[in-house]
C-alpha positions in Angstrom: -0.2 0.1 0.1 1.6 3.2 -0.6 1.5 6.2 1.8 -1.3 8.2 0.4 -3.7 5.4 0.4 -2.3 4.0 4.0 -3.0 8.0 5.3 -6.4 7.7 3.9 -7.3 4.9 6.2 -4.9 6.2 9.0 -5.0 9.8 8.7 -4.0 10.4 12.4 -0.7 10.4 14.5 0.4 11.7 18.2 3.5 13.3 17.9 6.1 13.7 20.9 6.5 17.7 20.8 10.1 18.3 21.5 11.0 22.0 23.3 11.6 24.6 21.0 9.5 24.6 18.0 6.2 26.2 17.9 3.0 23.6 17.4 2.5 24.9 13.9 5.8 24.1 13.0 5.7 20.9 14.2 2.6 20.4 12.1 4.5 21.7 9.2 7.3 19.1 9.6 4.9 16.2 9.7 3.4 17.7 6.5 6.6 17.8 5.0 7.6 14.1 6.1 4.2 12.4 5.1 3.9 14.3 1.7 0.6 15.8 2.6 -1.1 19.0 1.3 -3.3 19.7 4.4 -2.4 18.9 8.4 -3.8 20.3 11.4 -3.2 19.8 15.3 -5.6 19.6 18.3 -4.3 21.8 20.5 -1.5 24.6 20.9 1.3 23.9 23.1 3.9 26.8 23.5 7.5 26.3 22.1 9.2 25.4 25.4 6.3 22.9 26.1 6.9 18.9 25.3 4.4 16.2 24.9 1.8 14.9 23.5 0.6 16.8 20.0 -2.5 15.1 17.7 -1.8 15.7 14.6 -4.6 14.9 11.4 -3.7 14.7 7.9 -5.6 15.9 4.5 -9.5 16.4 4.6 -9.5 14.9 8.1 -7.8 17.7 9.9 -11.6 18.9 11.0 -11.3 15.9 13.3 -9.1 18.4 15.5 -12.1 20.5 16.2 -13.2 17.5 18.8 -10.0 17.3 20.4 -9.5 21.4 21.4 -12.1 21.1 24.6 -11.4 17.9 25.6 -9.9 17.0 28.9 -5.7 17.1 29.2 -3.1 15.7 31.5 0.1 17.8 32.3 3.4 16.9 34.3 4.7 20.1 35.7 7.8 20.7 37.5 6.9 23.8 39.6 8.9 26.3 41.9 7.8 28.2 44.6 9.8 31.2 45.7 9.7 30.3 49.6 9.4 27.2 51.6 6.6 25.2 51.3 5.4 22.3 53.8 3.9 19.1 52.3 0.6 20.3 54.6 0.6 23.7 53.1 0.8 22.0 49.8 -2.0 19.6 50.6 -3.9 22.6 51.5 -3.0 24.9 48.5 -3.7 21.9 46.1 -7.8 21.2 47.4 -8.1 24.8 47.0 -7.6 24.8 43.4 -9.3 21.4 42.8 -12.4 21.9 41.2 -13.5 24.7 39.5 -11.7 27.8 39.0 -11.4 31.0 37.9 -8.7 32.2 35.5 -7.9 35.0 33.1 -5.4 34.0 30.4 -2.0 35.2 30.7 -1.1 38.9 28.9 1.2 36.6 26.1 -1.9 34.4 25.0 -4.1 34.3 21.2 -7.6 34.6 23.7 -9.1 37.6 25.1 -8.5 38.2 28.6 -11.3 37.8 30.5 -12.0 35.7 33.6 -13.5 32.5 32.6 -14.4 29.3 34.4 -12.0 26.1 34.5 -12.2 22.5 36.1 -9.4 21.2 37.4 -9.7 17.4 37.7 -7.1 16.2 40.4 -3.6 17.5 41.2 -1.3 14.9 42.3 2.3 15.2 43.8 4.6 13.3 42.3 7.9 14.4 43.4 8.6 17.5 46.4 12.5 18.3 46.8 12.5 21.6 49.1 10.5 24.4 46.7 10.5 22.4 43.5 7.2 20.1 43.4 6.4 17.8 40.5 2.9 17.7 40.2 0.4 16.1 37.6 -2.2 17.8 36.5 -5.8 16.9 34.8 -7.9 19.8 33.9 -10.4 21.1 31.0 -8.4 21.8 27.7 -8.0 25.6 27.4 -6.3 25.5 31.1 -3.4 27.5 31.5 -0.8 25.8 33.4 1.7 28.5 33.7 -1.0 30.8 35.0 -2.4 28.5 37.4 1.0 27.8 39.3 1.4 31.6 39.4 -2.0 32.1 40.9 -1.2 28.8 43.5 2.2 30.7 44.3 0.6 34.2 44.9 -2.1 32.0 47.5 1.0 30.5 49.1 2.9 33.5 49.7 6.0 35.4 47.7 4.9 33.4 44.4 5.7 30.5 42.1 6.4 29.3 38.9 6.3 26.7 36.2 10.0 25.5 35.2 9.1 22.9 32.8 6.0 21.3 31.7 4.9 18.1 29.5 2.0 17.0 28.5 1.0 13.5 28.9 -2.8 13.3 27.4 -4.7 15.4 25.0 -8.5 13.9 25.1 -8.1 10.2 24.2 -4.3 10.2 23.2 -1.6 9.2 25.5 2.3 9.8 25.7 2.6 6.4 25.0 1.1 6.3 21.3 3.1 9.8 20.6 6.2 9.2 18.3 9.3 11.8 18.1 9.8 13.6 14.9 12.9 12.2 13.8 11.8 8.6 14.3 8.6 9.4 12.1 10.8 10.9 9.5 13.0 7.7 9.3 10.1 5.4 9.4 8.1 7.0 6.6 11.2 6.8 4.8 11.5 3.3 5.3 8.2 2.6 4.3 8.5 4.6 0.9 11.3 2.5 0.0 9.2 -0.6 0.8 12.0 -1.1 4.0 9.7 -1.5 6.7 5.9 -1.1 7.7 6.9 0.4 11.3 5.0 3.3 10.3 1.7 1.7 10.5 2.0 1.1 14.1 2.1 5.1 14.7 -0.6 5.7 12.2 -4.1 6.1 14.0 -7.9 5.7 12.2 -10.1 8.7 12.6 -12.3 7.1 14.7 -9.2 7.1 17.3 -9.9 10.7 17.6 -13.4 10.2 18.9 -12.5 7.8 21.6 -13.3 10.2 24.1 -16.9 11.3 22.9 -20.5 9.9 23.5 -21.3 8.0 20.3 -24.7 7.4 18.9 -24.8 4.5 16.0 -27.1 4.5 13.3 -28.7 1.7 11.1 -28.4 1.7 6.9 -31.1 4.5 5.9 -29.1 7.1 7.3 -26.0 7.0 5.6 -27.5 9.1 2.9 -28.8 12.1 4.1 -26.3 12.3 6.9 -23.7 12.6 4.4 -25.6 15.4 2.6 -25.3 17.4 6.1 -28.8 16.5 7.3 -29.7 16.7 11.1 -29.5 13.4 13.2 -33.0 12.5 13.8 -34.4 9.5 16.2 -35.7 7.3 13.5 -32.9 5.0 12.5 -30.8 5.3 15.8 -29.7 1.8 16.6 -28.0 2.3 20.0 -26.1 4.8 22.3 -22.7 4.3 24.3 -21.9 7.5 26.7 -23.7 10.0 28.7 -24.3 13.4 27.1 -26.5 16.4 27.8 -28.1 18.9 25.4 -25.5 21.0 23.6 -22.6 18.2 24.1 -20.7 17.2 21.3 -21.3 13.8 20.0 -20.1 11.2 17.6 -22.3 9.7 14.9 -21.5 6.1 13.7 -22.5 3.4 11.5 -20.4 -0.3 11.9 -17.9 1.7 13.7 -17.2 4.3 11.0 -17.6 7.9 12.0 -20.5 9.5 10.0 -20.3 13.2 11.4 -19.9 15.0 14.8 -22.5 17.2 16.0 -24.3 18.9 18.7 -26.6 17.1 20.8 -30.2 18.7 21.1 -31.2 16.6 23.9 -29.4 14.4 26.6 -28.7 10.6 26.2 -32.0 9.6 28.6 -34.4 11.7 26.3 -33.2 9.9 23.3 -34.0 6.6 24.2 -37.3 7.7 24.6 -37.8 9.8 21.5 -39.5 8.3 18.6 -39.3 11.6 16.5 -37.7 14.6 16.6 -33.9 16.3 15.9 -31.1 14.4 18.4 -28.3 16.5 16.9 -27.3 19.4 14.9 -24.5 18.2 12.8 -21.2 20.5 12.7 -18.8 18.4 10.8 -19.6 15.5 8.2 -16.8 13.0 7.3 -18.6 10.4 5.4 -18.9 11.8 2.1 -22.2 11.3 -0.4 -19.8 9.0 -2.7 -19.6 6.7 0.1 -15.8 8.0 0.6 
């Protein structure tokens, strides 16, 4: 199978971003390595931040929309500007676990106004004096550097983030990630028919929606949905996962992604419904010609 056909079946790759380049530059490297016309990433990392950067290729770059607001996990090395006891650190972590109000930093791509984010968990992995290694699970769009600044301010003389490594973005984990130089080597091997290791690191489109609730439909839904019609209750076969109105959902047929949409009712209401719109289509992946 040539590389273009392989990328049609497996258009996603999880890059272990190195320190230095911007996320946009990493995506451009991937585009050149894989000889594709289009590529996009699922969540910006600052130049000095490392770790999980999901990249989608060709017309499937739209799947990155499903990853932007997904939960993220980071390992962060924080430095507090004065001594902090284990007891004080535990109290500080308790204060910043749950819903927080965060104002984006001055150097950010979004408007600087307070917004709500949820910190699911902060775990202490190691502590040595004023340096603390933390694992943080949080909403997408959480600024970890600002989180550490705020925690340091509440503690006393301040604190700052020394290093940051993203270990998970939505359904993608660091164990799935590949370094850029390895990707370059494996792509060259594949093009020269010397080895197919590259196939182990490329992922199907459906891997990008593992974290979303799913609605499975029957054969009769394929044609109208591929033309952008909204999903209606008749034709729904089953549901996995829970969702509320306005939540993002994936619609599939035989485990193949048809579209992503926004739910117009909860999963419990869908079970009881025999008519009406269930999800408003935002992105179609199954083309009318069946591709």
